[in-house]
C-alpha positions as CSV (number, residue, x, y, z in Angstrom):
1,M,198.6,-0.4,-10.9
2,L,197.5,2.5,-13.1
3,K,195.7,5.4,-11.5
4,T,194.3,8.6,-13.1
5,L,194.5,11.8,-11.1
6,W,193.2,15.2,-12.1
7,A,195.7,18.1,-11.8
8,T,196.2,21.7,-13.0
9,V,199.4,23.6,-13.9
10,R,200.2,26.6,-11.8
11,Q,203.4,28.6,-12.3
12,G,204.9,25.8,-14.4
13,K,204.2,23.1,-11.8
14,I,201.7,20.3,-11.9
15,E,199.4,20.5,-8.8
16,L,197.1,17.5,-8.0
17,L,193.5,18.4,-7.3
18,E,193.3,15.6,-4.8
19,S,195.8,14.2,-2.3
20,A,197.7,11.1,-3.2
21,E,200.6,9.2,-1.9
22,I,203.1,9.0,-4.8
23,P,206.5,7.5,-3.9
24,E,209.5,9.6,-4.9
25,G,210.8,8.7,-8.3
26,T,207.5,7.4,-9.6
27,R,207.3,7.7,-13.4
28,V,204.2,9.5,-14.6
29,L,202.5,10.1,-17.9
30,V,200.9,13.5,-18.4
31,T,198.1,14.1,-20.9
32,L,197.2,17.7,-21.7
33,L,193.6,18.4,-22.1
34,P,192.9,21.8,-23.8
35,D,190.2,23.7,-21.9
36,D,187.8,23.5,-24.9
37,E,188.0,19.7,-24.8
38,A,187.9,19.1,-21.1
39,E,184.1,19.3,-20.9
40,F,183.8,16.8,-23.8
41,W,186.0,14.3,-22.0
42,L,184.0,14.7,-18.7
43,Q,180.8,14.2,-20.6
44,A,182.1,11.1,-22.4
45,S,183.3,9.6,-19.1
46,Q,179.9,10.3,-17.5
47,T,178.1,8.6,-20.3
48,S,180.1,5.5,-19.9
49,L,179.6,5.5,-16.2
50,D,175.9,5.9,-16.6
51,E,175.7,2.9,-18.9
52,V,177.5,0.7,-16.4
53,W,175.7,1.9,-13.2
54,D,172.3,3.1,-14.3
55,N,170.5,-0.1,-15.4
56,A,167.6,-2.2,-14.2
57,E,169.8,-5.2,-13.3
58,D,171.4,-3.2,-10.5
59,D,168.0,-2.2,-8.9
60,V,168.0,-5.5,-6.9
61,Y,171.1,-4.2,-5.0
62,A,169.4,-1.0,-4.1
63,Q,166.4,-2.9,-2.8
64,L,168.7,-5.1,-0.7
65,L,170.4,-2.0,0.8
66,Q,167.0,-0.5,1.9
67,K,166.2,-3.5,4.1
């Protein structure tokens, strides 16, 4: 299963921003995001999420949760 985790580099080491159980020896792929592009990617992700979750078809589920 693929999973994306946010991290930062501190003193040459990658530090995860959230806790995760990663078995020893797990292969990882690291993608560097320059600071000036990080905000762009966050906004692009949010736009995609908004399209999926913010729509009238899902309003029926919100109504069901209120009952």
